[in-house]
All heavy atoms as an XYZ file, in Angstrom:
852
protein
N     -24.313   -119.074    -94.665
C     -23.057   -119.699    -95.402
C     -21.683   -119.043    -94.876
O     -20.685   -119.627    -94.943
C     -23.243   -119.499    -96.922
C     -22.182   -120.141    -97.681
S     -22.320   -121.928    -97.721
C     -21.176   -122.339    -99.053
N     -21.822   -117.716    -94.422
C     -20.667   -117.111    -93.964
C     -19.974   -117.894    -92.839
O     -18.717   -118.189    -92.801
C     -20.942   -115.670    -93.409
C     -19.781   -115.033    -92.759
C     -18.764   -114.525    -93.656
C     -19.610   -114.907    -91.452
C     -17.605   -113.832    -93.104
C     -18.475   -114.314    -90.994
C     -17.508   -113.860    -91.740
N     -20.641   -118.462    -91.930
C     -20.125   -119.324    -90.808
C     -19.329   -120.446    -91.316
O     -18.286   -120.815    -90.969
N     -19.970   -121.179    -92.342
C     -19.416   -122.349    -92.908
C     -18.147   -122.063    -93.679
O     -17.120   -122.722    -93.520
C     -20.423   -123.105    -93.827
C     -19.900   -124.295    -94.526
C     -20.738   -124.813    -95.646
C     -21.870   -125.525    -95.141
N     -22.610   -126.274    -96.243
N     -18.115   -120.956    -94.427
C     -16.870   -120.621    -95.182
C     -15.859   -120.232    -94.299
O     -14.633   -120.708    -94.413
C     -17.215   -119.357    -96.084
C     -18.035   -119.522    -97.262
C     -18.171   -118.298    -98.111
C     -19.090   -118.615    -99.364
N     -19.131   -117.363   -100.066
N     -16.067   -119.444    -93.106
C     -15.005   -119.131    -92.255
C     -14.474   -120.305    -91.411
O     -13.290   -120.501    -91.346
C     -15.603   -118.245    -91.240
O     -14.754   -117.861    -90.197
N     -15.289   -121.217    -91.126
C     -14.933   -122.452    -90.408
C     -14.059   -123.264    -91.319
O     -13.002   -123.835    -90.963
C     -16.070   -123.314    -89.967
O     -16.881   -122.454    -89.044
C     -15.704   -124.540    -89.288
N     -14.455   -123.560    -92.598
C     -13.694   -124.287    -93.557
C     -12.338   -123.693    -93.830
O     -11.269   -124.388    -93.885
C     -14.489   -124.538    -94.863
C     -15.686   -125.411    -94.536
C     -13.585   -125.158    -95.947
C     -16.639   -125.661    -95.692
N     -12.237   -122.299    -93.967
C     -10.897   -121.716    -94.070
C      -9.963   -121.949    -92.891
O      -8.807   -122.225    -92.988
C     -11.142   -120.151    -94.247
C     -11.581   -119.746    -95.590
C     -11.483   -118.282    -95.768
N     -12.282   -117.864    -96.937
C     -13.478   -117.269    -96.985
N     -14.001   -116.981    -95.753
N     -14.070   -117.042    -98.055
N     -10.556   -121.898    -91.714
C      -9.823   -122.212    -90.533
C      -9.273   -123.651    -90.421
O      -8.088   -123.864    -90.182
C     -10.510   -121.956    -89.250
C     -10.654   -120.535    -88.968
C     -11.649   -120.192    -87.663
C     -11.943   -118.749    -87.482
N     -12.823   -118.597    -86.373
N     -10.265   -124.563    -90.860
C      -9.795   -125.978    -90.986
C      -8.649   -126.136    -91.975
O      -7.754   -126.890    -91.747
C     -10.996   -126.872    -91.359
C     -12.102   -127.031    -90.373
C     -13.314   -127.556    -90.712
C     -11.977   -126.656    -89.066
C     -14.320   -127.839    -89.888
C     -13.078   -126.893    -88.232
C     -14.147   -127.432    -88.534
O     -15.184   -127.593    -87.609
N      -8.744   -125.420    -93.109
C      -7.718   -125.561    -94.122
C      -6.424   -124.991    -93.756
O      -5.405   -125.540    -94.012
C      -8.317   -124.810    -95.396
C      -7.263   -124.970    -96.533
C      -7.860   -124.343    -97.827
C      -6.817   -124.241    -98.928
N      -7.282   -123.466   -100.011
N      -6.506   -123.693    -93.179
C      -5.151   -122.991    -93.022
C      -4.591   -123.106    -91.615
O      -3.386   -122.951    -91.424
C      -5.491   -121.477    -93.358
C      -5.793   -121.231    -94.655
N      -4.867   -121.431    -95.763
C      -6.902   -120.807    -95.182
C      -5.460   -121.187    -96.930
N      -6.749   -120.704    -96.536
N      -5.353   -123.482    -90.568
C      -4.835   -123.493    -89.198
C      -4.852   -124.887    -88.633
O      -4.018   -125.240    -87.789
C      -5.624   -122.553    -88.308
C      -5.577   -121.124    -88.774
C      -6.252   -120.224    -87.783
C      -5.990   -118.713    -88.217
N      -6.804   -117.824    -87.385
N      -5.770   -125.677    -88.983
C      -5.862   -127.093    -88.479
C      -4.741   -128.034    -88.893
O      -4.225   -128.721    -88.208
C      -7.236   -127.687    -88.779
C      -7.619   -129.016    -88.157
C      -7.441   -128.965    -86.536
C      -8.905   -129.566    -88.483
N      -4.416   -128.044    -90.127
C      -3.321   -128.815    -90.686
C      -2.054   -128.599    -89.873
O      -1.489   -129.589    -89.347
C      -3.169   -128.637    -92.196
C      -1.865   -129.094    -92.770
C      -1.503   -130.576    -92.985
N      -2.477   -131.200    -94.032
C      -2.608   -132.499    -93.932
N      -2.015   -133.264    -93.092
N      -3.511   -133.026    -94.742
N      -1.529   -127.322    -89.775
C      -0.348   -127.181    -89.089
C      -0.494   -127.605    -87.554
O       0.447   -128.079    -86.911
C      -0.115   -125.701    -89.178
C      -0.834   -125.234    -90.265
C      -2.008   -126.091    -90.359
N      -1.611   -127.345    -86.981
C      -1.795   -127.797    -85.681
C      -1.729   -129.356    -85.501
O      -1.166   -129.868    -84.492
C      -3.121   -127.253    -85.102
N      -2.409   -130.010    -86.412
C      -2.368   -131.541    -86.327
C      -0.837   -132.087    -86.447
O      -0.388   -132.915    -85.803
C      -3.352   -132.036    -87.375
C      -4.753   -131.937    -87.137
C      -5.428   -132.184    -88.453
C      -5.077   -132.874    -86.099
N      -0.218   -131.406    -87.424
C       1.143   -131.865    -87.658
C       2.057   -131.518    -86.494
O       2.891   -132.365    -86.101
C       1.717   -131.134    -88.874
N       1.916   -130.456    -85.871
C       2.631   -130.054    -84.691
C       2.288   -131.048    -83.443
O       3.178   -131.474    -82.789
C       2.396   -128.597    -84.238
C       3.245   -128.232    -83.057
C       2.881   -126.771    -82.605
C       3.787   -126.240    -81.556
N       3.542   -124.980    -81.231
N       1.006   -131.363    -83.222
C       0.702   -132.153    -82.146
C       1.042   -133.678    -82.346
O       1.413   -134.420    -81.470
C      -0.799   -132.025    -82.026
C      -1.148   -130.828    -81.293
C      -2.711   -130.756    -81.049
N      -3.210   -129.647    -80.376
C      -3.488   -128.373    -80.840
N      -3.165   -128.160    -82.004
N      -3.809   -127.478    -79.971
N       0.874   -134.087    -83.686
C       0.921   -135.639    -83.858
C       1.835   -136.003    -85.021
O       1.877   -137.072    -85.331
C      -0.552   -136.011    -84.312
C      -1.650   -135.673    -83.366
C      -2.526   -134.797    -83.587
C      -1.611   -136.348    -82.085
C      -3.532   -134.404    -82.697
C      -2.590   -135.931    -81.145
C      -3.464   -134.975    -81.476
O      -4.484   -134.738    -80.470
N       2.608   -135.100    -85.464
C       3.577   -135.381    -86.517
C       2.971   -135.300    -87.886
O       1.735   -135.368    -87.988
N       3.771   -135.190    -88.951
C       3.233   -135.093    -90.242
C       2.569   -136.514    -90.620
O       3.284   -137.532    -90.399
N       1.537   -136.550    -91.215
C       0.840   -137.697    -91.612
C      -0.046   -137.455    -92.680
O      -0.666   -136.456    -92.882
C       0.046   -138.237    -90.387
O      -0.756   -139.394    -90.648
N      -0.372   -138.620    -93.528
C      -1.339   -138.518    -94.602
C      -2.729   -138.286    -94.076
O      -3.520   -137.549    -94.541
C      -1.358   -139.708    -95.449
C      -0.243   -139.688    -96.529
C      -0.388   -140.890    -97.360
C       0.602   -140.802    -98.428
N       0.369   -141.806    -99.580
N      -3.016   -138.991    -92.920
C      -4.397   -138.864    -92.211
C      -4.196   -138.776    -90.712
O      -3.129   -139.254    -90.257
C      -5.295   -140.079    -92.631
O      -4.662   -141.178    -92.142
C      -5.590   -140.156    -94.154
N      -5.190   -138.410    -90.170
C      -5.272   -138.487    -88.639
C      -6.492   -139.080    -88.160
O      -7.444   -139.186    -88.943
C      -5.206   -136.830    -88.192
C      -3.873   -136.235    -88.546
C      -3.774   -135.451    -89.758
C      -2.738   -136.254    -87.779
C      -2.701   -134.792    -90.109
C      -1.736   -135.622    -88.088
C      -1.531   -134.888    -89.265
O      -0.348   -134.283    -89.569
N      -6.507   -139.518    -86.904
C      -7.605   -140.153    -86.438
C      -8.825   -139.216    -86.114
O      -8.578   -137.955    -85.838
C      -7.357   -140.923    -85.200
O      -7.117   -140.112    -84.165
C      -6.169   -141.903    -85.390
N      -9.951   -139.560    -85.984
C     -11.082   -138.842    -85.732
C     -10.754   -138.100    -84.347
O     -11.144   -136.993    -84.062
C     -12.334   -139.488    -85.645
C     -13.612   -138.761    -85.259
C     -14.816   -139.704    -85.303
C     -16.087   -138.989    -84.885
N     -16.203   -138.439    -83.595
N     -10.345   -138.895    -83.398
C     -10.067   -138.428    -81.994
C      -8.982   -137.294    -82.044
O      -9.083   -136.345    -81.355
N      -7.923   -137.422    -82.896
C      -6.890   -136.401    -82.970
C      -7.597   -135.190    -83.498
O      -7.329   -134.052    -83.113
C      -5.783   -136.836    -83.923
C      -4.858   -137.849    -83.205
C      -3.980   -138.534    -84.202
O      -4.242   -138.665    -85.451
N      -2.737   -138.864    -83.723
N      -8.395   -135.264    -84.491
C      -9.055   -133.962    -85.197
C      -9.936   -133.340    -84.172
O      -9.943   -132.132    -84.070
C      -9.785   -134.426    -86.627
C     -10.640   -133.299    -86.970
C      -8.703   -134.860    -87.570
N     -10.755   -134.144    -83.537
C     -11.786   -133.685    -82.466
C     -10.873   -132.959    -81.476
O     -11.380   -131.766    -81.076
C     -12.506   -134.743    -81.805
C     -13.464   -135.501    -82.740
O     -14.030   -134.896    -83.742
O     -13.918   -136.608    -82.415
N      -9.841   -133.492    -80.935
C      -9.155   -132.934    -79.932
C      -8.480   -131.556    -80.354
O      -8.561   -130.566    -79.578
C      -8.071   -133.752    -79.298
C      -7.397   -133.272    -78.211
C      -6.455   -134.316    -77.537
C      -5.736   -133.623    -76.206
N      -4.922   -134.656    -75.575
N      -7.980   -131.573    -81.486
C      -7.319   -130.279    -81.994
C      -8.355   -129.198    -82.169
O      -8.049   -128.073    -81.731
C      -6.451   -130.580    -83.236
N      -9.487   -129.565    -82.758
C     -10.463   -128.614    -82.942
C     -11.032   -128.057    -81.594
O     -11.235   -126.803    -81.373
C     -11.692   -129.147    -83.805
C     -11.153   -129.260    -85.173
C     -12.950   -128.267    -83.661
C     -12.184   -129.887    -86.141
N     -11.225   -128.978    -80.649
C     -11.736   -128.526    -79.252
C     -10.666   -127.539    -78.690
O     -11.044   -126.518    -78.134
C     -11.909   -129.693    -78.337
C     -13.184   -130.502    -78.538
O     -14.065   -129.900    -79.221
O     -13.155   -131.640    -78.224
N      -9.381   -128.012    -78.709
C      -8.368   -127.092    -78.090
C      -8.129   -125.717    -78.806
O      -7.795   -124.801    -78.162
C      -6.972   -127.838    -78.160
C      -6.966   -129.108    -77.205
C      -5.608   -129.878    -77.277
O      -4.818   -129.609    -78.088
O      -5.560   -130.814    -76.411
N      -8.430   -125.799    -80.091
C      -8.290   -124.455    -80.837
C      -9.513   -123.594    -80.805
O      -9.616   -122.405    -81.256
C      -7.964   -124.679    -82.324
C      -6.576   -125.466    -82.352
S      -6.155   -125.867    -84.027
C      -5.529   -124.226    -84.534
N     -10.607   -124.209    -80.190
C     -11.906   -123.413    -79.981
C     -12.557   -123.259    -81.388
O     -13.432   -122.327    -81.437
N     -12.355   -124.071    -82.363
C     -13.085   -123.906    -83.618
C     -14.476   -124.387    -83.564
O     -14.807   -125.310    -82.741
C     -12.296   -124.677    -84.667
C     -11.037   -124.196    -85.194
C     -10.174   -124.952    -85.866
C     -10.716   -122.902    -84.739
C      -8.945   -124.400    -86.153
C      -9.396   -122.397    -85.275
C      -8.569   -123.262    -85.905
N     -15.439   -123.874    -84.280
C     -16.740   -124.180    -84.502
C     -16.853   -125.659    -84.884
O     -16.094   -126.012    -85.982
C     -17.423   -123.311    -85.516
C     -18.954   -123.508    -85.606
O     -19.462   -124.562    -85.149
O     -19.624   -122.619    -86.145
N     -17.675   -126.544    -84.303
C     -17.723   -127.872    -84.734
C     -18.955   -128.264    -85.553
O     -19.121   -129.389    -85.948
C     -17.901   -128.714    -83.427
C     -16.430   -128.681    -82.625
C     -16.519   -129.368    -81.351
C     -16.399   -130.922    -81.612
N     -16.212   -131.678    -80.448
N     -19.752   -127.132    -85.870
C     -20.953   -127.432    -86.710
C     -20.601   -128.123    -87.993
O     -21.363   -128.846    -88.626
C     -21.743   -126.135    -87.020
C     -22.700   -125.786    -86.027
C     -23.492   -124.668    -86.401
N     -22.471   -123.510    -86.778
C     -22.852   -122.327    -87.211
N     -24.034   -122.077    -87.465
N     -21.912   -121.491    -87.507
N     -19.439   -127.851    -88.530
C     -19.154   -128.270    -89.863
C     -17.883   -129.181    -89.843
O     -17.100   -129.408    -90.788
C     -18.763   -127.099    -90.743
C     -19.892   -126.104    -90.910
N     -21.161   -126.402    -91.400
C     -19.902   -124.869    -90.362
C     -21.922   -125.307    -91.263
N     -21.276   -124.363    -90.664
N     -17.800   -129.887    -88.749
C     -16.574   -130.787    -88.434
C     -16.468   -131.864    -89.430
O     -15.294   -132.390    -89.684
C     -16.572   -131.385    -86.978
C     -15.230   -131.852    -86.630
C     -17.626   -132.386    -86.870
C     -15.059   -132.167    -85.190
N     -17.505   -132.219    -90.145
C     -17.364   -133.221    -91.194
C     -16.570   -132.777    -92.298
O     -15.863   -133.783    -92.899
C     -18.781   -133.790    -91.722
C     -19.680   -132.568    -92.085
N     -20.402   -131.714    -91.262
C     -20.063   -132.177    -93.360
C     -20.986   -130.800    -91.935
N     -20.892   -131.019    -93.184
N     -16.347   -131.470    -92.412
C     -15.338   -131.072    -93.436
C     -14.012   -131.351    -93.035
O     -13.076   -131.707    -93.883
C     -15.591   -129.544    -93.786
C     -16.746   -129.322    -94.650
C     -18.090   -129.077    -94.175
C     -16.651   -129.261    -95.985
C     -19.146   -128.821    -94.888
C     -17.693   -128.924    -96.898
C     -18.969   -128.749    -96.312
O     -20.008   -128.474    -97.106
N     -13.635   -131.164    -91.806
C     -12.326   -131.497    -91.257
C     -12.045   -133.040    -91.413
O     -10.986   -133.421    -91.764
C     -12.215   -131.084    -89.765
N     -13.049   -133.873    -90.993
C     -12.914   -135.269    -91.246
C     -12.618   -135.590    -92.750
O     -11.738   -136.429    -92.997
C     -14.092   -136.098    -90.878
C     -14.481   -135.945    -89.320
C     -15.783   -135.871    -88.918
C     -13.508   -135.680    -88.357
C     -16.174   -135.804    -87.665
C     -13.894   -135.546    -87.003
C     -15.222   -135.633    -86.698
O     -15.492   -135.495    -85.415
N     -13.246   -135.004    -93.643
C     -13.006   -135.155    -95.031
C     -11.565   -134.677    -95.413
O     -10.878   -135.421    -96.218
C     -14.023   -134.401    -95.919
C     -13.877   -134.477    -97.529
C     -14.084   -135.955    -97.767
C     -14.867   -133.632    -98.151
N     -11.231   -133.596    -94.895
C      -9.876   -133.171    -95.228
C      -8.629   -133.950    -94.653
O      -7.731   -134.147    -95.310
C      -9.693   -131.646    -94.816
C     -10.605   -130.763    -95.656
S     -10.167   -128.985    -95.109
C     -11.776   -128.485    -94.478
N      -8.935   -134.476    -93.339
C      -7.756   -135.008    -92.699
C      -7.826   -136.316    -92.157
O      -6.904   -136.848    -91.616
C      -7.427   -133.992    -91.435
C      -7.176   -132.569    -91.901
C      -8.076   -131.541    -91.645
C      -6.170   -132.281    -92.793
C      -7.826   -130.336    -92.004
C      -5.877   -130.985    -93.258
C      -6.714   -129.972    -92.893
O      -6.600   -128.757    -93.369
N      -8.991   -137.100    -92.227
C      -9.113   -138.337    -91.749
C      -9.153   -139.273    -92.969
O      -9.200   -138.931    -94.198
C     -10.411   -138.523    -90.921
S     -10.434   -137.590    -89.445
N      -9.275   -140.603    -92.645
C      -9.357   -141.600    -93.807
C     -10.775   -141.689    -94.371
O     -11.665   -141.032    -93.742
C      -8.849   -143.072    -93.326
C      -9.760   -143.625    -92.062
O     -10.986   -143.404    -92.113
O      -9.118   -144.183    -91.211
N     -10.871   -142.292    -95.376
C     -12.193   -142.259    -96.192
C     -13.263   -142.960    -95.260
O     -14.428   -142.402    -95.259
C     -12.005   -143.092    -97.494
C     -13.383   -143.254    -98.153
C     -11.103   -142.427    -98.433
N     -13.011   -143.980    -94.581
C     -14.017   -144.722    -93.761
C     -14.544   -143.672    -92.641
O     -15.747   -143.635    -92.437
C     -13.400   -145.991    -93.050
N     -13.763   -142.903    -92.073
C     -13.990   -142.051    -91.023
C     -14.875   -140.860    -91.641
O     -16.000   -140.508    -91.076
C     -12.797   -141.460    -90.364
O     -12.044   -142.436    -89.614
C     -13.146   -140.469    -89.197
N     -14.378   -140.353    -92.703
C     -15.214   -139.329    -93.324
C     -16.548   -139.718    -93.829
O     -17.580   -139.020    -93.517
C     -14.390   -138.759    -94.623
O     -15.081   -137.805    -95.308
N     -16.620   -140.904    -94.402
C     -17.934   -141.488    -94.868
C     -18.897   -141.680    -93.670
O     -20.061   -141.261    -93.778
C     -17.663   -142.790    -95.654
O     -16.772   -142.460    -96.721
C     -19.019   -143.365    -96.146
N     -18.317   -142.352    -92.617
C     -19.194   -142.500    -91.430
C     -19.685   -141.291    -90.778
O     -20.694   -141.359    -90.068
C     -18.360   -143.436    -90.425
N     -18.993   -140.139    -90.977
C     -19.400   -138.984    -90.361
C     -19.868   -137.757    -91.206
O     -20.115   -136.727    -90.841
C     -18.146   -138.318    -89.547
C     -17.917   -139.212    -88.401
O     -18.444   -139.213    -87.381
N     -16.832   -140.106    -88.553
N     -20.289   -138.186    -92.436
C     -20.759   -137.198    -93.433
C     -22.338   -137.315    -93.146
O     -22.902   -138.206    -93.263
C     -20.535   -137.673    -94.821
O     -19.119   -137.524    -95.093
C     -21.196   -136.789    -95.851
N     -22.972   -136.131    -92.983
C     -24.396   -136.059    -92.789
C     -25.151   -136.549    -94.117
O     -24.565   -136.511    -95.183
C     -24.612   -134.565    -92.614
C     -23.362   -133.881    -92.257
C     -22.265   -134.746    -92.994
N     -26.370   -137.105    -93.820
C     -27.194   -137.681    -94.792
C     -27.491   -136.603    -95.976
O     -27.597   -137.064    -97.138
C     -28.532   -138.165    -94.231
C     -28.271   -139.435    -93.476
O     -27.246   -140.169    -93.602
O     -29.072   -139.799    -92.522
N     -27.553   -135.368    -95.595
C     -27.912   -134.362    -96.643
C     -26.701   -133.819    -97.392
O     -26.853   -132.919    -98.133
C     -28.701   -133.266    -96.013
C     -27.847   -132.511    -94.984
O     -26.812   -133.000    -94.490
N     -28.369   -131.269    -94.647
N     -25.518   -134.408    -97.230
C     -24.303   -134.038    -97.949
C     -23.738   -135.184    -98.586
O     -23.956   -136.393    -98.130
C     -23.406   -133.343    -97.048
C     -23.856   -131.988    -96.363
C     -22.876   -130.891    -96.421
O     -22.127   -130.693    -97.412
O     -22.743   -130.262    -95.303
N     -22.784   -134.917    -99.521
C     -21.976   -135.986   -100.172
C     -20.542   -135.432   -100.345
O     -20.360   -134.217   -100.200
C     -22.526   -136.276   -101.534
O     -22.404   -135.188   -102.396
N     -19.659   -136.387   -100.520
C     -18.315   -135.962   -100.806
C     -18.220   -134.976   -101.871
O     -17.455   -133.971   -101.806
C     -17.405   -137.216   -101.007
O     -17.654   -138.068    -99.976
C     -16.001   -136.907   -101.268
N     -18.956   -135.142   -102.908
C     -18.907   -134.254   -104.119
C     -19.357   -132.893   -103.734
O     -18.703   -131.910   -104.036
C     -19.755   -134.796   -105.127
C     -19.724   -133.960   -106.464
C     -20.510   -134.564   -107.658
O     -21.076   -135.629   -107.514
O     -20.601   -133.869   -108.627
N     -20.533   -132.782   -103.114
C     -21.019   -131.530   -102.611
C     -20.138   -130.757   -101.556
O     -19.879   -129.665   -101.745
C     -22.566   -131.554   -102.038
O     -22.365   -132.192   -100.738
N     -19.535   -131.501   -100.846
C     -18.482   -131.012    -99.864
C     -17.291   -130.524   -100.607
O     -16.785   -129.386   -100.362
C     -18.188   -131.990    -98.785
C     -19.266   -132.232    -97.747
S     -19.053   -133.639    -96.734
C     -17.670   -133.256    -95.828
N     -16.727   -131.289   -101.498
C     -15.689   -130.747   -102.458
C     -15.976   -129.515   -103.127
O     -15.171   -128.570   -103.283
C     -15.278   -131.802   -103.328
C     -13.891   -131.386   -104.079
O     -12.949   -131.019   -103.462
N     -13.973   -131.315   -105.365
N     -17.235   -129.427   -103.623
C     -17.753   -128.247   -104.439
C     -17.779   -127.028   -103.402
O     -17.400   -125.947   -103.896
C     -19.127   -128.469   -105.065
C     -18.982   -129.482   -106.270
O     -18.002   -129.731   -106.748
N     -20.174   -130.093   -106.444
N     -18.173   -127.215   -102.244
C     -18.107   -126.168   -101.242
C     -16.726   -125.693   -101.063
O     -16.451   -124.518   -101.097
C     -18.798   -126.559    -99.949
O     -20.157   -126.998   -100.209
C     -18.741   -125.427    -98.949
N     -15.887   -126.618   -100.817
C     -14.419   -126.246   -100.542
C     -13.810   -125.478   -101.762
O     -13.113   -124.547   -101.632
C     -13.605   -127.503   -100.269
C     -14.093   -128.154    -98.912
C     -12.087   -127.256   -100.130
C     -13.563   -129.468    -98.570
N     -14.145   -125.968   -102.964
C     -13.626   -125.375   -104.221
C     -14.155   -124.005   -104.440
O     -13.409   -123.105   -104.732
C     -14.197   -126.245   -105.486
O     -13.592   -127.591   -105.330
C     -13.579   -125.605   -106.712
N     -15.409   -123.820   -104.016
C     -16.051   -122.483   -104.166
C     -15.338   -121.467   -103.132
O     -15.252   -120.357   -103.390
C     -17.561   -122.381   -103.936
O     -17.896   -122.700   -102.541
N     -14.881   -121.984   -102.075
C     -14.241   -121.097   -100.994
C     -12.753   -120.840   -101.464
O     -12.376   -119.692   -101.276
C     -14.321   -121.809    -99.691
C     -15.709   -121.800    -99.225
C     -13.396   -121.054    -98.588
C     -16.086   -122.657    -97.996
N     -12.114   -121.764   -101.931
C     -10.672   -121.716   -102.089
C     -10.185   -121.594   -103.509
O      -8.991   -121.293   -103.727
C      -9.931   -122.865   -101.459
O     -10.167   -124.061   -101.994
N     -11.025   -121.871   -104.437
C     -10.582   -121.838   -105.851
C     -10.298   -123.293   -106.385
O     -10.450   -123.539   -107.519
N      -9.872   -124.142   -105.458
C      -9.554   -125.516   -105.855
C      -9.955   -126.311   -104.665
O      -9.970   -125.764   -103.470
C      -8.095   -125.738   -106.197
C      -7.587   -125.071   -107.348
C      -7.219   -125.434   -104.993
N     -10.376   -127.632   -104.836
C     -10.553   -128.501   -103.734
C      -9.367   -128.571   -102.929
O      -8.282   -128.209   -103.386
N      -9.630   -129.108   -101.586
C      -8.426   -129.259   -100.827
C      -7.383   -130.187   -101.431
O      -6.161   -130.078   -101.285
C      -8.882   -129.951    -99.381
C      -9.688   -128.894    -98.663
C      -7.706   -130.350    -98.595
C      -9.160   -127.548    -98.373
N      -7.911   -131.198   -102.035
C      -6.964   -132.225   -102.803
C      -6.205   -131.345   -103.778
O      -4.933   -131.545   -103.949
C      -7.709   -133.229   -103.499
C      -6.831   -134.350   -104.006
C      -6.394   -135.253   -103.114
C      -6.622   -134.399   -105.343
C      -5.543   -136.351   -103.656
C      -5.935   -135.470   -105.911
C      -5.356   -136.492   -105.035
N      -6.836   -130.505   -104.467
C      -6.066   -129.658   -105.483
C      -5.140   -128.844   -104.918
O      -4.116   -128.510   -105.573
N      -5.313   -128.155   -103.768
C      -4.443   -127.308   -103.102
C      -3.115   -128.012   -102.738
O      -2.088   -127.447   -102.812
C      -5.071   -126.748   -101.787
N      -3.226   -129.309   -102.461
C      -2.047   -130.047   -102.038
C      -1.296   -130.635   -103.375
O      -0.155   -130.881   -103.376
C      -2.272   -131.279   -101.119
C      -2.576   -130.791    -99.807
C      -3.907   -130.742    -99.224
C      -1.650   -130.077    -98.913
C      -4.186   -130.273    -97.949
C      -1.847   -129.652    -97.658
C      -3.192   -129.741    -97.097
N      -2.131   -131.101   -104.330
C      -1.540   -131.895   -105.367
C      -1.792   -131.436   -106.810
O      -1.511   -132.093   -107.855
C      -2.199   -133.304   -105.392
C      -1.810   -134.032   -104.082
C      -2.641   -134.142   -103.197
C      -0.428   -134.525   -103.845
C      -2.415   -134.813   -101.850
C      -0.177   -135.119   -102.701
C      -1.039   -135.231   -101.731
N      -2.421   -130.190   -106.873
C      -2.521   -129.647   -108.277
C      -3.837   -130.086   -109.157
O      -3.899   -129.862   -110.248
N      -4.627   -130.784   -108.480
C      -5.932   -131.323   -108.925
C      -7.036   -130.264   -108.494
O      -6.862   -129.675   -107.507
C      -6.045   -132.772   -108.541
O      -7.320   -133.163   -108.917
N      -8.118   -130.511   -109.173
C      -9.137   -129.542   -108.859
C     -10.319   -130.188   -108.188
O     -11.430   -129.675   -107.817
C      -9.726   -128.873   -110.073
O     -10.259   -129.818   -110.990
N     -10.177   -131.582   -107.843
C     -11.292   -132.213   -107.088
C     -10.771   -133.379   -106.373
O      -9.667   -133.814   -106.448
C     -12.371   -132.634   -108.006
O     -11.933   -133.735   -108.987
N     -11.593   -133.843   -105.452
C     -11.285   -134.961   -104.613
C     -11.193   -136.255   -105.409
O     -12.008   -136.493   -106.217
C     -12.467   -135.035   -103.558
C     -12.410   -136.247   -102.647
C     -11.590   -136.394   -101.607
C     -13.313   -137.219   -102.824
C     -11.375   -137.387   -100.694
C     -13.309   -138.387   -101.923
C     -12.316   -138.394   -100.970
O     -12.345   -139.417   -100.105
N     -10.204   -137.042   -104.972
C      -9.904   -138.320   -105.871
C     -10.811   -139.506   -105.352
O     -10.693   -140.488   -106.078
C      -8.444   -138.690   -105.703
O      -8.198   -139.227   -104.464
N     -11.361   -139.417   -104.266
C     -12.119   -140.581   -103.727
C     -11.291   -141.338   -102.800
O     -11.809   -142.226   -102.154
N      -9.992   -141.059   -102.608
C      -9.133   -141.757   -101.655
C      -8.981   -143.233   -102.016
O      -8.683   -143.984   -101.135
N      -9.070   -143.613   -103.301
C      -8.963   -145.038   -103.751
C      -7.583   -145.534   -103.374
O      -7.391   -146.822   -103.420
C      -9.153   -145.165   -105.182
C     -10.644   -144.764   -105.608
O     -11.406   -144.883   -104.830
O     -10.843   -144.358   -106.782
N      -6.585   -144.711   -103.164
C      -5.258   -145.285   -102.748
C      -5.237   -145.756   -101.398
O      -4.190   -146.193   -100.914
C      -4.159   -144.223   -103.038
C      -4.388   -143.023   -102.154
O      -5.281   -142.958   -101.430
O      -3.423   -142.038   -102.247
N      -6.229   -145.649   -100.597
C      -6.163   -146.128    -99.243
C      -5.680   -145.024    -98.325
O      -5.579   -145.232    -97.032
N      -5.281   -143.880    -98.772
C      -4.548   -142.948    -97.960
C      -5.534   -141.937    -97.321
O      -5.064   -141.036    -96.617
N      -6.662   -142.066    -97.708
C      -7.729   -141.011    -97.030
C      -8.154   -140.045    -98.092
O      -7.626   -139.973    -99.221
N      -9.049   -139.101    -97.642
C      -9.571   -138.132    -98.503
C      -8.639   -137.073    -98.992
O      -7.697   -137.420    -99.752
N      -8.745   -135.858    -98.507
C      -7.928   -134.740    -98.842
C      -6.639   -134.690    -98.161
O      -5.821   -133.869    -98.580
C      -8.731   -133.551    -98.662
C      -9.917   -133.359    -99.619
C     -11.181   -133.288    -99.135
C      -9.705   -133.239   -100.920
C     -12.263   -133.168    -99.857
C     -10.831   -133.111   -101.806
C     -12.101   -132.979   -101.246
N      -6.487   -135.421    -97.115
C      -5.318   -135.124    -96.270
C      -3.978   -135.248    -97.027
O      -3.211   -134.229    -96.920
N      -3.553   -136.261    -97.633
C      -2.477   -136.407    -98.482
C      -1.293   -135.576    -98.022
O      -1.184   -134.976    -96.953
N      -0.260   -135.577    -98.899
C       0.917   -134.816    -98.610
C       1.763   -135.275    -97.505
O       1.633   -136.361    -97.035
N       2.677   -134.380    -96.950
C       3.671   -134.819    -95.992
C       3.175   -134.234    -94.762
O       3.864   -134.345    -93.701
C       5.003   -134.079    -96.334
C       4.976   -132.658    -96.176
O       3.950   -132.066    -96.024
O       5.992   -132.043    -96.358
N       1.969   -133.782    -94.502
C       1.428   -133.391    -93.183
C       1.419   -131.930    -92.990
O       0.985   -131.393    -92.122
N       2.151   -131.261    -94.037
C       2.142   -129.760    -94.005
C       3.056   -129.155    -92.863
O       2.737   -128.070    -92.441
N       3.984   -130.037    -92.384
C       4.783   -129.423    -91.274
C       5.740   -128.331    -91.640
O       6.366   -127.629    -90.859
N       5.895   -128.217    -92.990
C       6.784   -127.012    -93.414
C       8.244   -127.336    -93.291
O       9.065   -126.342    -93.302
N       8.635   -128.623    -93.140
C      10.104   -128.874    -92.982
C      10.629   -129.577    -94.149
O       9.977   -130.137    -94.957
C      10.282   -129.703    -91.704
C       9.751   -128.795    -90.461
C      10.184   -129.414    -89.261
O      11.198   -129.890    -89.088
O       9.255   -129.246    -88.316
């Protein structure tokens, strides 16, 4: 579990700014953009489905979630690592909304560009 926690922390704290810098602030990013950023940053790809959940649209995340995991279980993992789900970190909620607004999973916000 240590490797998963460390990877998710990197995805949470380092990947968002990198995506915003490379591709501009966005609610969601494409799978290709996330893949390329992770490759360029040298991050572990074993848990890349968490990055897709955090930064891609719902369809991409769903299509790339392993059979033995669910959005709920992944949010619970993120919550246990950070105290709140990724969605909560951006919007003050404590769990994933399901992306019913069409904007994607946890990505939301202004892209985290800090401007």
